[in-house]
C-alpha positions as CSV (number, residue, x, y, z in Angstrom):
1,X,-0.2,0.1,-0.4
2,X,2.6,2.1,1.0
3,X,4.0,1.8,-2.4
4,X,1.5,2.4,-4.2
5,X,0.7,5.9,-2.4
6,X,4.4,6.6,-2.6
7,X,3.9,6.1,-7.0
8,X,0.2,7.3,-7.9
9,X,-0.3,10.4,-5.9
10,X,-3.7,10.9,-6.7
11,X,-5.8,13.0,-4.0
12,X,-8.6,11.2,-4.9
13,X,-6.7,7.8,-4.5
14,X,-6.9,6.5,-0.9
15,X,-7.3,2.9,1.5
16,X,-10.8,3.7,2.2
17,X,-11.2,2.6,-1.4
18,X,-9.5,-0.8,-0.7
19,X,-12.6,-2.9,-0.5
20,X,-11.6,-6.6,1.7
21,X,-13.5,-9.3,1.3
22,X,-14.4,-13.1,3.1
23,X,-12.1,-15.7,2.2
24,X,-13.2,-17.8,-0.7
25,X,-14.0,-21.5,0.3
26,X,-10.8,-23.0,-0.2
27,X,-8.4,-21.0,-0.3
28,X,-4.7,-20.6,0.1
29,X,-3.6,-20.1,3.5
30,X,-0.4,-18.5,2.0
31,X,1.0,-17.3,-1.8
32,X,4.9,-18.1,-1.7
33,X,7.0,-19.2,-4.5
34,X,10.7,-20.8,-3.7
35,X,12.6,-21.3,-6.5
36,X,15.5,-23.1,-5.4
37,X,14.5,-26.9,-7.3
38,X,14.0,-24.5,-10.6
39,X,16.9,-22.7,-10.2
40,X,19.4,-26.3,-9.2
41,X,17.6,-28.0,-11.8
42,X,18.1,-25.8,-14.3
43,X,19.8,-22.9,-13.4
44,X,16.5,-20.5,-13.8
45,X,16.7,-17.4,-12.3
46,X,14.1,-14.5,-12.7
47,X,15.0,-11.7,-14.8
48,X,12.9,-9.0,-12.6
49,X,13.0,-9.1,-9.2
50,X,9.3,-9.0,-6.8
51,X,10.4,-5.2,-6.2
52,X,11.1,-3.8,-9.5
53,X,8.2,-6.3,-11.1
54,X,5.7,-4.9,-8.6
55,X,6.9,-1.6,-9.8
56,X,6.8,-2.0,-13.2
57,X,3.3,-3.1,-12.5
58,X,2.0,-0.3,-11.3
59,X,3.9,2.5,-13.9
60,X,1.4,0.5,-16.7
61,X,-1.6,0.4,-14.7
62,X,-0.8,4.2,-14.7
63,X,-0.3,4.7,-17.6
64,X,-2.7,2.4,-19.3
65,X,-5.7,4.3,-16.8
66,X,-7.9,4.2,-20.1
67,X,-7.9,0.6,-20.7
68,X,-8.7,0.0,-17.1
69,X,-11.5,2.2,-17.7
70,X,-12.7,-0.1,-20.3
71,X,-12.2,-3.4,-18.8
72,X,-14.4,-1.6,-15.6
73,X,-17.1,-0.4,-17.2
74,X,-17.3,-3.5,-19.7
75,X,-16.8,-1.4,-22.9
76,X,-14.3,-3.5,-23.8
77,X,-16.8,-6.4,-24.1
78,X,-19.1,-4.5,-26.7
79,X,-15.9,-4.5,-28.6
80,X,-15.3,-7.9,-28.8
81,X,-18.4,-8.2,-29.8
82,X,-18.4,-6.3,-32.9
83,X,-15.3,-6.8,-33.7
84,X,-14.6,-10.8,-33.5
85,X,-18.2,-12.1,-33.7
86,X,-17.6,-15.8,-34.9
87,X,-19.6,-16.3,-38.2
């Protein structure tokens, strides 16, 4: 949340907009990735560090607010129906 607050700098966007929801049935207790095995067996390493990836993701959404509004409003469905309708 601190990173978002720092990056967005929009007075209309604040923590009160975060909506907490109840857990879904059968939810995972935690999401953690241990890449030790793939690193040891294949020499794999992530190309982007987690913190850097989060920042890049936030920047992408900030730079593409119009796209996000189309997703939220559902207007993209109309576009796909019009342009990709199966014959």
